[in-house]
C-alpha positions in Angstrom: 70.8 102.1 115.0 70.8 99.4 112.3 67.9 97.5 113.6 66.8 96.8 110.0 69.9 94.7 109.5 68.3 91.8 111.4 66.1 91.3 108.4 67.1 89.2 105.4 65.4 91.5 102.9 67.9 92.3 100.2 67.3 95.7 98.5 68.3 95.6 94.9 69.6 99.2 94.8 71.2 99.2 98.2 72.6 95.6 98.4 72.7 93.6 95.2 73.8 96.5 93.0 76.8 97.1 95.3 78.4 93.9 93.9 79.9 94.6 90.5 79.5 92.2 87.5 82.6 91.2 85.5 82.7 92.6 82.0 84.7 89.7 80.6 84.1 86.0 80.6 83.0 84.1 83.7 85.9 83.2 86.0 86.2 79.8 87.7 84.3 79.4 91.0 85.5 76.8 93.4 82.9 74.9 95.4 83.4 72.4 98.3 80.8 70.0 99.6 81.2 67.8 102.7 78.8 65.0 103.6 78.4 63.1 106.8 80.2 59.7 106.8 78.4 57.4 104.4 79.4 54.3 102.5 77.7 55.4 99.3 79.1 58.9 99.1 82.4 60.6 99.3 82.8 62.6 102.5 84.6 65.5 100.6 83.9 66.8 97.1 85.3 69.8 95.3 84.4 71.2 91.9 85.6 74.0 89.7 82.6 75.7 88.0 83.4 77.8 84.9 80.0 78.8 83.5 76.9 80.4 84.8 74.8 77.4 83.8 77.0 75.0 85.8 76.8 77.2 88.9 73.0 77.5 88.7 72.7 73.7 88.3 75.0 73.1 91.3 73.1 75.5 93.5 69.8 73.9 92.5 71.1 70.4 93.2 72.7 71.3 96.6 69.7 73.3 97.8 67.1 70.7 97.0 67.2 69.1 100.5 70.0 70.8 102.4 68.2 73.4 104.4 65.1 71.8 106.0 66.4 68.2 105.7 67.6 66.2 108.6 68.7 63.3 106.4 72.1 62.2 107.6 73.2 61.7 104.0 72.5 65.3 103.0 75.4 67.7 102.7 76.5 69.2 106.0 78.9 71.8 104.7 79.0 73.8 101.5 81.6 76.4 100.7 81.7 78.7 97.6 85.0 80.5 96.9 84.5 83.6 94.7 87.5 85.2 93.1 87.7 88.7 91.8 86.3 89.7 88.4 88.7 89.9 85.5 88.2 93.7 85.3 88.0 94.3 89.1 90.4 97.3 88.8 87.7 99.2 87.0 85.6 99.1 90.1 88.0 100.9 92.4 85.5 103.4 93.8 86.8 103.7 97.3 85.1 100.5 98.5 87.8 98.1 97.6 87.9 95.3 95.0 86.1 92.5 96.8 82.6 93.4 95.3 83.9 92.6 91.8 82.2 89.2 91.2 83.5 86.7 88.7 80.2 86.6 86.8 79.0 88.5 83.7 75.4 88.4 84.9 73.8 88.9 88.3 71.5 85.9 88.2 73.9 83.3 89.8 74.8 85.6 92.7 71.1 86.4 93.4 70.4 82.7 93.5 73.3 82.1 95.7 72.1 84.8 98.1 68.6 83.2 98.2 69.6 79.6 98.6 72.5 80.1 101.0 70.5 82.6 103.1 73.3 85.2 102.9 72.6 88.1 105.3 72.6 91.6 103.7 74.9 92.7 106.5 77.8 91.4 104.3 77.4 94.6 102.2 78.0 96.8 105.3 80.9 94.6 106.4 82.7 94.8 103.0 82.2 98.6 102.9 84.0 99.0 106.2 87.3 98.1 104.5 88.8 97.4 108.0 88.9 94.1 109.8 85.4 93.4 111.1 83.3 90.5 112.4 79.6 90.3 113.2 77.2 87.6 114.3 73.4 87.6 114.1 71.0 85.0 115.5 67.6 84.4 113.9 64.4 82.5 114.4 63.6 83.6 118.0 60.5 85.3 119.3 61.9 88.7 118.8 62.9 88.0 115.2 60.1 88.8 112.7 60.1 87.9 109.0 63.8 87.2 108.9 63.7 85.0 105.8 63.7 86.7 102.4 61.7 84.1 100.6 59.9 82.2 103.4 61.8 79.0 102.6 63.0 78.2 106.0 61.6 79.0 109.5 64.1 77.4 111.8 66.8 78.9 113.9 69.8 80.3 112.1 73.1 81.9 113.0 74.7 84.2 110.3 78.2 85.7 110.4 79.9 88.2 108.2 83.6 89.2 108.3 86.3 90.9 106.2 90.0 91.7 106.4 91.6 95.1 106.1 92.0 96.5 102.6 95.2 98.3 103.7 97.1 95.1 103.0 97.2 93.0 99.8 94.8 90.0 99.3 92.0 91.1 101.5 88.9 88.8 101.6 85.4 88.6 103.1 83.1 85.8 104.2 79.5 85.2 104.9 78.4 82.2 106.9 74.9 80.7 107.6 74.6 77.9 110.2 71.5 75.9 110.9 71.8 74.5 114.4 68.8 72.1 114.1 70.3 70.2 111.2 73.9 71.3 111.7 74.4 72.6 108.2 77.2 75.1 107.5 77.0 77.3 104.4 79.7 79.8 103.5 80.8 82.1 100.7 84.3 83.5 100.5 84.7 86.7 98.5 87.9 87.9 96.7 89.9 84.8 97.1 93.1 84.3 95.2 94.5 80.9 94.1 96.8 80.5 97.1 94.0 81.3 99.5 91.7 78.8 97.7 94.2 76.0 98.1 94.6 76.7 101.8 90.8 76.8 102.3 90.5 73.4 100.5 93.2 71.8 102.6 91.8 73.1 105.9 88.2 72.0 105.1 89.3 68.6 103.8 91.2 67.9 107.0 88.5 69.0 109.4 86.0 66.2 110.3 82.3 67.1 110.2 81.9 66.0 113.8 83.6 69.3 114.7 81.1 71.3 112.8 80.4 74.6 114.6 78.8 78.0 113.8 82.2 79.6 114.1 84.3 76.9 112.5 84.5 78.6 109.1 85.0 82.0 110.7 88.0 80.4 112.5 89.4 79.3 109.1 88.8 82.9 107.9 90.9 84.3 110.8 93.6 81.6 110.1 93.9 83.1 106.6 94.2 86.6 108.1 96.9 85.3 110.5 98.9 83.8 107.5 98.6 87.1 105.6 99.8 89.2 108.6 102.6 86.7 109.2 103.8 87.2 105.6 103.5 91.0 105.8 105.4 91.2 109.1 108.2 89.0 107.9 108.5 90.9 104.6 108.6 94.3 106.3 111.2 93.2 108.9 113.3 91.9 106.0 113.0 95.2 104.2 114.1 97.0 107.4 117.1 94.8 107.8 118.1 95.2 104.1 117.7 99.0 104.4 120.0 99.2 107.4 122.5 96.9 105.9 122.6 98.8 102.6 122.9 102.3 104.0 125.3 101.6 106.8 127.1 104.6 108.4 127.4 107.8 106.5 130.9 108.5 105.1 132.2 111.8 106.5 135.0 111.9 104.0 132.6 112.3 101.1 131.9 115.6 99.4 129.0 117.7 100.9 126.9 117.1 97.8 127.2 113.3 98.0 126.6 113.4 101.8 123.4 115.5 101.3 122.1 113.1 98.6 122.9 110.0 100.7 121.3 111.4 103.9 118.1 112.4 102.0 117.8 108.9 100.6 118.3 107.4 104.0 115.8 109.7 105.8 113.2 109.1 103.1 113.5 105.3 103.3 113.4 105.5 107.1 110.2 107.5 107.0 108.6 105.1 104.5 109.5 102.0 106.6 108.3 103.7 109.8 105.0 104.6 108.2 104.5 101.1 106.9 105.3 99.6 110.4 102.8 102.0 112.0 100.1 101.1 109.5 100.7 97.4 110.0 100.5 97.9 113.8 97.0 99.5 113.3 95.9 96.5 111.2 97.2 94.0 113.8 95.5 95.8 116.6 92.2 95.8 114.7 92.5 92.1 114.0 93.3 91.4 117.7 90.2 93.4 118.7 88.0 91.3 116.4 89.6 88.1 117.7 88.7 89.0 121.2 85.1 89.6 120.0 85.2 86.3 118.2 86.3 84.5 121.3 83.6 86.1 123.4 81.0 85.0 120.8 82.3 81.5 121.0 81.8 81.5 124.8 78.2 82.7 124.3 77.5 79.9 121.9 79.1 77.3 124.1 77.0 78.1 127.1 73.8 79.9 126.0 72.1 82.0 128.6 75.3 82.5 130.7 76.4 86.0 131.6 80.0 86.0 130.2 80.8 89.4 131.6 81.8 87.9 135.0 85.2 86.2 135.5 83.6 83.2 137.2 81.7 82.2 134.1 84.8 82.5 131.9 86.9 80.4 134.4 84.2 77.8 134.5 84.3 77.4 130.8 88.0 76.6 130.9 87.3 73.5 132.9 84.7 72.0 130.6 85.2 68.2 130.5 86.3 67.1 127.0 84.9 64.0 125.3 86.9 60.8 125.9 90.0 60.6 123.7 92.5 63.0 122.5 92.6 64.8 119.1 91.1 61.7 117.5 87.8 62.1 119.3 85.4 59.5 117.7 82.4 59.2 120.0 79.5 57.8 118.0 77.1 58.7 120.8 78.0 62.4 120.3 77.8 62.5 116.5 76.1 65.7 115.4 73.6 63.9 113.1 70.0 64.7 113.9 67.2 62.3 113.5 64.2 63.2 111.3 61.9 65.7 113.1 64.2 65.9 116.1 64.8 69.4 117.5 66.6 70.7 120.6 64.3 71.6 123.4 65.5 75.1 124.3 63.8 78.4 125.0 63.0 80.4 121.9 64.7 83.4 123.5 68.0 81.6 124.0 70.6 80.1 121.7 70.4 76.5 120.8 72.1 74.2 123.3 75.3 72.8 121.8 76.0 69.1 121.4 79.1 67.5 123.0 80.9 67.6 119.7 80.1 71.3 119.3 81.4 72.0 122.8 84.5 70.1 121.9 84.9 72.1 118.7 84.2 75.4 120.6 87.0 74.7 123.1 89.4 73.9 120.3 88.4 77.1 118.5 88.9 79.1 121.7 92.3 77.6 122.3 93.4 78.3 118.7 92.1 81.9 119.0 94.3 82.4 122.1 97.3 81.2 120.1 96.5 83.6 117.3 96.1 86.5 119.8 99.5 85.6 121.3 101.0 85.7 117.8 99.5 89.1 117.2 101.1 90.4 120.4 104.4 89.0 119.3 104.2 90.8 116.0 103.2 94.0 117.7 106.4 93.8 119.8 108.4 93.1 116.6 107.0 96.1 114.9 107.7 98.3 117.9 111.3 97.0 118.1 111.9 97.7 114.4 110.5 101.2 114.8 112.9 101.8 117.7 115.8 100.6 115.5 114.8 102.9 112.7 114.4 105.8 115.1 117.9 105.2 116.4 119.3 105.0 112.9 117.5 108.3 112.1 119.0 110.0 115.1 122.5 108.7 114.0 121.9 110.0 110.5 120.8 113.4 111.8 123.8 113.6 114.2 126.1 112.8 111.3 124.6 115.5 109.2 124.8 118.0 112.1 128.5 117.0 112.7 129.3 117.5 109.0 127.4 120.9 109.1 129.4 122.0 112.1 132.7 121.1 110.4 131.6 123.1 107.3 130.5 126.0 109.5 133.9 126.0 111.3 135.7 126.0 108.0 133.6 128.9 106.7 134.3 131.0 109.9 138.0 130.3 109.5 138.0 131.4 105.9 136.0 134.5 106.8 138.4 135.5 109.6 141.5 135.0 107.3 139.7 137.0 104.6 138.9 139.8 107.0 142.7 140.1 107.8 144.1 139.8 104.3 141.5 141.6 102.3 142.1 145.1 103.9 145.9 144.5 103.6 145.7 143.5 100.0 143.5 146.5 99.3 145.9 149.0 100.9 148.8 147.3 99.2 147.1 147.8 95.8 146.5 151.4 96.6 150.1 152.0 97.5 151.3 150.2 94.4 149.3 152.7 92.2 151.9 155.5 92.9 149.4 157.4 95.0 152.0 157.3 97.8 155.8 157.5 97.5 157.2 154.1 98.1 160.9 153.6 98.1 163.7 152.5 100.4 164.0 155.9 102.0 160.3 156.3 102.6 160.2 154.2 105.7 158.0 156.7 107.4 155.2 155.5 105.1 155.2 152.1 106.7 153.4 153.3 109.8 150.7 154.9 107.7 150.2 151.6 105.8 149.9 149.6 109.0 147.4 152.0 110.5 145.2 152.0 107.4 145.3 148.1 107.3 144.4 147.8 110.9 141.6 150.3 110.6 140.0 148.6 107.6 140.4 145.1 109.3 138.6 146.4 112.4 135.8 147.9 110.3 135.3 144.7 108.4 135.4 142.5 111.5 132.9 144.8 113.2 130.5 144.6 110.3 130.8 140.8 110.3 130.1 140.6 114.1 127.0 142.8 113.7 125.7 140.6 110.8 126.5 137.2 112.4 125.6 137.9 116.0 123.9 141.3 116.2 121.0 140.7 113.9 119.9 137.4 115.6 120.2 139.1 119.0 118.1 142.0 117.9 115.4 139.6 116.5 115.3 137.7 119.8 115.1 140.9 121.8 112.3 142.2 119.6 110.4 138.9 120.0 110.7 139.0 123.8 109.4 142.6 123.8 106.4 141.7 121.6 105.5 138.7 123.8 105.8 140.9 126.9 103.5 143.5 125.4 100.9 140.9 124.4 101.0 139.3 127.9 100.6 142.8 129.5 
């Protein structure tokens, strides 16, 4: 039981040293900051940080008043996107490449862990190398000493997640959400350039009034959905190209060409079937985590409710939404918190959500249902492609069997003809060697010649029957007798 994982204490040997330091120069780190609407500040800011000094300065500047502050002008969302180190391939030790940080020193990451309150469970999450999602709630009566440096004593919700390493471009994320000030901090690990662009676009287009503990986790699963969509489309295209290229086997080709062609077809079929099966496993794992993600959203939406019953789930589907459609802009429900204001809830329960958080929660749940439906559709596509490959495999094997039967029939015909003419030719050769008198008047020798030929032919045919049919029959009979003796 991992009860110790509720603690924020990072062990240097067990946790920090798991992340590998880049041996080359520092790589660019993308950071995003979102502020509440304010006339004096931009609502959205993004920076590309290339040096350790710049990153340390940015972390110090951001963390000056972000955690305990309820100032409405303070940052409400900070996202750090870490790529992979320049020499990440040197760290392939069975744990994947995500732990390869784009730093040449451990100082910036240790400061990021401290100031962003990153939960050490991220290490266990990354080690799983399979799609995984977890949520931890801190700051309640049963939670003791959860903060690693005693900097913040309020309630927190921390999340960790990662995608499967069986596919390309896997990533991980750690999120820390402060419900009393509605501050969202997140770190993405292992992002490539394309993923960074998508993250920027999604965060830029999402208003802060929809801030939610699971908002950035939803963005994370959107990235995984995009990755799976690309993988499924590429694999289905490969299957179509393979079936189009190989076509039907040509029976008129020589046996050697047919054998080579069939082996290539069977090998490619097995590779594609294996890839489809592996992709199915990944999709099922993602679907399982999405169901878990949806259940956690229900728990946050109505704290203290028993979500195991169908009635509680059905009641959540009828939650009244704020007035207005997608452009919900109710200033009365803005998630800004006045100085010193806290939500009056029991310490043993989750913080009660605001109207904006409930609105965001329902939107996240609806989008999660859409993603689950997409996963089901892709599972059906994979199953359909596997059936197509199986049918093609059966056709290939039947073609090979037909060609083998034709070759076997030809060999039997040749053997029968040989068994007739070989004795005749042998006897004729003997007669031509003057061992027998052979002239026009020696017609009485013809009967002897025919008798010898028929005798030799019968002997050869008998030997062939014994070898071709007799030996297998003897083996089967011996096997039956052995099984009978064992059973007795």
